[in-house]
C-alpha positions as CSV (number, residue, x, y, z in Angstrom):
1,M,-9.6,-13.7,-6.0
2,K,-10.7,-10.4,-7.9
3,D,-10.5,-6.9,-6.1
4,S,-10.8,-8.4,-2.6
5,V,-9.3,-9.5,0.4
6,S,-10.3,-12.6,2.9
7,I,-9.7,-12.5,6.0
8,C,-9.2,-17.2,6.9
9,L,-8.2,-18.6,10.3
10,D,-7.3,-22.0,11.4
11,P,-9.3,-23.3,14.4
12,A,-6.6,-25.4,15.7
13,S,-3.5,-24.0,15.2
14,K,-4.8,-20.0,15.5
15,L,-3.3,-19.0,12.4
16,S,-4.7,-16.2,10.5
17,L,-4.2,-15.4,6.5
18,A,-5.0,-12.5,5.3
19,V,-5.1,-12.6,1.2
20,A,-5.5,-9.6,-1.6
21,D,-5.9,-9.1,-5.4
22,C,-6.4,-5.8,-6.3
23,T,-5.5,-5.7,-9.9
24,S,-8.2,-3.3,-11.0
25,A,-7.3,-0.8,-8.1
26,A,-3.5,-1.0,-8.6
27,R,-4.1,-0.7,-12.7
28,E,-6.7,2.2,-12.0
29,A,-3.9,3.9,-9.7
30,A,-1.1,3.7,-11.9
31,R,-3.4,5.2,-14.8
32,G,-3.8,7.8,-13.0
33,H,-0.1,8.5,-12.4
34,L,0.7,7.7,-16.4
35,S,3.7,5.1,-14.5
36,G,5.9,3.3,-16.4
37,P,6.2,-0.4,-16.0
38,A,8.6,-1.0,-13.3
39,A,7.0,1.7,-11.2
40,S,3.2,0.0,-11.9
41,A,4.6,-2.7,-10.6
42,A,6.0,-1.4,-7.6
43,L,2.8,0.3,-6.4
44,A,0.6,-2.4,-7.6
45,E,2.9,-4.9,-4.7
46,A,2.8,-1.9,-2.5
47,L,-1.1,-1.5,-2.9
48,A,-1.1,-5.3,-1.9
49,C,0.7,-5.5,0.8
50,A,-1.5,-2.4,1.8
51,A,-4.6,-4.4,1.5
52,V,-3.3,-7.1,3.8
53,A,-2.1,-4.9,6.6
54,G,-5.7,-3.1,6.4
55,A,-7.6,-6.6,6.9
56,E,-8.2,-6.4,10.3
57,S,-9.0,-3.0,9.9
58,S,-13.3,-2.4,11.6
59,A,-13.8,1.0,11.9
60,Q,-15.1,2.9,8.7
61,E,-13.3,5.5,9.6
62,E,-10.0,3.7,10.0
63,A,-7.1,3.5,7.6
64,V,-3.3,2.3,7.5
65,S,-0.8,3.8,5.5
66,F,2.7,2.0,4.4
67,R,5.6,4.3,3.5
68,A,8.9,3.1,2.4
69,D,11.7,6.2,1.7
70,C,14.5,4.4,-0.5
71,P,17.3,7.1,-1.4
72,E,19.2,4.8,-2.9
73,G,17.1,3.5,-5.5
74,P,15.6,5.3,-8.4
75,V,11.9,4.6,-7.8
76,G,12.4,6.8,-4.6
77,G,10.1,4.9,-2.6
78,F,6.5,4.7,-1.9
79,L,3.3,5.8,-0.2
80,A,0.5,2.9,-0.1
81,E,-2.9,3.0,1.9
82,A,-5.8,1.4,2.7
83,A,-8.6,3.3,3.8
84,N,-12.9,2.8,4.8
85,G,-12.4,0.0,7.0
86,G,-9.6,-1.5,4.4
87,T,-11.5,-1.4,1.6
88,T,-10.5,1.0,-0.7
89,L,-6.8,1.5,-1.4
90,R,-4.7,4.4,-3.0
91,G,-0.9,5.1,-3.2
92,Y,2.2,6.1,-5.3
93,T,5.8,5.6,-6.2
94,K,7.8,8.6,-5.5
95,K,9.6,8.5,-9.1
96,K,6.8,7.2,-12.2
97,I,9.1,6.4,-15.5
98,L,12.2,4.7,-14.7
99,D,13.5,4.7,-18.3
100,E,16.6,2.5,-17.3
101,F,14.1,-0.1,-16.4
102,D,10.9,0.3,-18.5
103,G,10.5,-2.3,-21.1
104,M,13.4,-4.4,-19.6
105,G,11.4,-7.1,-17.6
106,A,11.4,-6.7,-14.0
107,P,14.5,-5.6,-11.9
108,P,16.0,-6.9,-9.0
109,P,14.9,-5.5,-5.8
110,R,17.9,-3.7,-4.9
111,K,18.4,-2.5,-8.7
112,L,14.7,-0.4,-8.1
113,Y,14.9,0.1,-4.2
114,G,18.4,0.8,-3.6
115,A,20.7,-1.5,-0.9
116,N,18.8,0.2,2.7
117,A,15.1,1.4,3.2
118,T,13.3,3.2,6.1
119,V,9.9,1.8,6.2
120,E,6.7,3.0,8.1
121,T,3.3,2.0,9.0
122,I,0.8,4.0,10.7
123,R,-2.4,3.1,11.2
124,S,-5.3,5.4,12.7
125,V,-9.1,7.2,12.7
126,P,-9.4,10.9,12.4
127,G,-7.4,12.9,15.4
128,K,-5.7,9.7,16.6
129,I,-3.2,7.2,15.5
130,L,-4.0,3.7,16.9
131,S,-0.8,2.2,16.1
132,S,2.6,3.1,14.3
133,G,6.0,1.4,13.6
134,V,9.1,2.3,12.0
135,T,12.8,0.6,10.9
136,A,15.5,0.6,8.8
137,I,16.0,-2.3,6.5
138,Q,18.2,-3.8,4.0
139,V,16.3,-4.5,0.5
140,P,16.4,-8.2,-0.4
141,A,18.4,-9.4,-3.2
142,K,15.0,-11.2,-4.7
143,G,11.8,-11.6,-4.2
144,S,9.4,-8.6,-3.1
145,F,10.3,-5.6,-1.3
146,P,7.2,-4.2,-0.6
147,A,6.5,-7.7,1.7
148,A,10.3,-7.6,3.1
149,A,9.3,-4.5,4.5
150,L,5.9,-5.5,5.8
151,A,7.1,-8.6,7.4
152,A,10.3,-6.5,9.0
153,L,7.7,-3.8,10.5
154,Y,5.3,-6.3,11.9
155,G,8.1,-8.4,13.5
156,V,10.9,-6.0,14.6
157,S,8.7,-2.6,15.3
158,L,5.1,-3.9,16.2
159,Q,6.6,-7.2,17.7
160,R,4.1,-9.0,15.6
161,K,4.5,-12.8,15.1
162,A,4.0,-12.7,10.8
163,A,4.9,-13.6,7.4
164,V,4.4,-11.7,4.2
165,E,4.5,-12.4,0.4
166,A,3.2,-10.4,-2.4
167,F,3.5,-10.6,-6.3
168,A,2.6,-8.1,-9.2
169,S,3.5,-7.3,-12.8
170,A,2.9,-4.7,-15.2
171,G,3.1,-4.9,-19.1
172,D,5.1,-3.0,-21.3
173,D,2.0,-0.3,-21.4
174,G,2.7,0.3,-17.7
175,E,-1.0,-1.3,-17.0
176,P,-0.8,-3.6,-13.6
177,V,-2.0,-7.0,-14.8
178,M,-1.7,-8.8,-11.3
179,A,-1.3,-7.4,-7.6
180,R,-1.8,-10.0,-4.7
181,A,-0.3,-10.5,-1.4
182,A,-0.9,-12.7,1.4
183,L,-0.1,-12.2,5.5
184,L,0.4,-14.6,7.9
185,E,0.1,-14.0,11.5
186,C,0.4,-16.1,14.4
187,P,-1.1,-14.3,17.7
188,P,0.8,-14.7,21.2
189,D,-1.7,-17.9,21.8
190,G,-1.2,-19.4,18.3
191,D,0.5,-22.9,17.5
192,A,4.1,-21.8,17.4
193,D,5.4,-24.7,15.5
194,A,2.4,-24.7,12.8
195,F,3.5,-20.8,11.8
196,E,7.0,-22.0,11.8
197,A,5.8,-24.6,9.2
198,A,3.7,-22.5,6.9
199,K,6.3,-20.0,7.1
200,A,8.6,-22.3,5.3
201,A,6.3,-22.3,2.4
202,F,7.0,-18.4,2.3
203,D,10.4,-18.2,3.1
204,S,11.1,-20.8,0.1
205,G,8.8,-18.8,-2.4
206,A,6.6,-21.2,-3.0
207,V,3.7,-18.4,-1.6
208,R,5.0,-16.2,-4.3
209,K,4.9,-18.5,-7.1
210,A,1.1,-19.7,-6.0
211,L,0.4,-15.9,-6.1
212,A,1.6,-15.6,-9.3
213,S,-0.3,-18.4,-10.8
214,V,-3.5,-19.9,-8.7
215,S,-6.7,-18.6,-9.3
216,S,-8.7,-20.2,-6.2
217,L,-8.2,-19.1,-2.9
218,R,-8.8,-22.6,-1.3
219,T,-6.1,-23.8,-3.3
220,L,-3.7,-20.8,-2.0
221,L,-4.5,-21.6,1.0
222,G,-3.2,-25.2,1.0
223,K,0.0,-23.9,-0.5
224,C,0.2,-21.7,2.7
225,G,-0.2,-24.8,4.9
226,L,-3.6,-23.7,5.8
227,A,-6.1,-26.3,3.6
228,R,-8.2,-26.3,6.7
229,A,-8.5,-22.9,7.5
230,E,-12.1,-21.2,7.2
231,I,-12.5,-18.4,5.1
232,R,-14.1,-16.3,7.8
233,E,-14.8,-12.8,5.7
234,T,-14.2,-11.5,2.0
235,R,-14.3,-7.8,1.4
236,P,-14.5,-6.0,-1.7
237,L,-11.3,-3.7,-2.8
238,S,-11.6,-0.4,-5.2
239,F,-9.7,2.1,-5.7
240,A,-10.5,5.6,-4.3
241,C,-8.9,8.8,-3.4
242,R,-10.0,11.1,-0.7
243,C,-9.0,14.3,-2.2
244,S,-11.4,17.5,-2.7
245,L,-11.7,20.9,-3.7
246,E,-12.5,21.4,0.0
247,R,-9.1,19.3,1.1
248,A,-7.7,21.4,-1.2
249,R,-8.6,24.9,-0.1
250,N,-7.9,23.4,3.9
251,M,-4.2,23.2,2.8
252,I,-4.4,27.2,1.8
253,A,-6.0,27.9,5.0
254,A,-3.4,26.4,7.0
255,L,-0.7,28.7,5.3
256,P,0.3,31.8,7.0
257,A,-1.7,34.7,5.9
258,E,0.9,36.5,4.2
259,D,1.3,33.4,2.1
260,R,-2.2,33.7,1.1
261,A,-2.0,37.0,1.1
262,E,0.8,36.9,-1.6
263,L,-0.4,34.0,-3.7
264,A,-4.3,36.4,-4.0
265,A,-2.3,39.4,-5.1
266,A,-0.8,37.2,-7.8
267,G,-4.3,37.0,-9.5
268,K,-3.6,33.7,-10.3
269,S,-5.6,30.0,-9.8
270,V,-3.9,28.1,-7.4
271,D,-2.7,24.5,-8.6
272,I,-2.1,22.0,-6.3
273,Y,-1.8,18.4,-7.2
274,C,-3.0,15.3,-5.6
275,H,0.1,12.6,-5.5
276,F,-2.4,9.7,-4.6
277,C,-4.7,9.9,-7.8
278,G,-2.9,12.4,-9.9
279,K,-6.1,15.0,-10.0
280,L,-5.3,18.4,-10.3
281,W,-7.6,20.6,-8.2
282,Q,-7.3,24.5,-8.8
283,V,-8.8,27.5,-6.2
284,A,-9.9,30.4,-7.9
285,P,-7.7,33.7,-7.2
286,D,-11.2,35.2,-5.7
287,D,-11.8,32.3,-3.3
288,P,-12.6,33.1,0.2
289,V,-9.8,31.0,1.9
290,F,-7.4,33.7,0.5
291,A,-9.2,35.9,3.5
292,K,-9.0,35.6,7.4
293,R,-8.7,32.0,8.2
294,E,-11.6,32.0,10.5
295,E,-13.6,32.9,7.5
296,C,-12.6,29.6,5.9
297,K,-14.7,26.6,6.8
């Protein structure tokens, strides 16, 4: 289960299970941000949850964003995105270094995120939002907050019957060493009793333990109560950012004319930092983007 997302279906109950392992992608994302251990683990779990949420993407241009605002917690929140038909991931945490936690092991969710949070998911294609949901939740005392947040969005805001679990960890050097998630869903015509039986494994922590330890997808299916499920599709996952110099120029082009003129008069390059990958884009002061908006393509 390395850097892939698998879509599984149990024909008898019609329950579906998406399972993602994005350890290498999470490691690359954390390196771009120079994140400490606590922030890296939080980002890794968020990316894994975005990966399973994006598993149902069917169009190459479709993207799923998963955001949490946590004003009471030191990490502040996160934004994770699955794009390109659910095959590429990127994201960031609002705070990258947490001195009070780094080197102290995995902190309880409420220590890291605070007691309350607002979470949102948006599924979109260029120029159009396909679906969205937002809800306020209480951060769980233990387990995975990103998983609890995604489950709340599915159940409360999107009105979809689902269970989510995730597990991630990072070394003292800030490098994620594991990032996995599982999303169980029951469609309207699915077997509700079978769903409740499978969900019990999520609620008990058994699925979280399995994500942390098993190496076989078939074994994990058994731990989720779906031993007879069929593996319908497996897609590769990788870290990829959509930032570019052209996108940086477009950001400047969107500014009011007087602001662009002021930047040009300063005679210095404008630095635009990408929060998703950590790359710095520089737009030279003589770039035509500082001229009239209609001259900028």
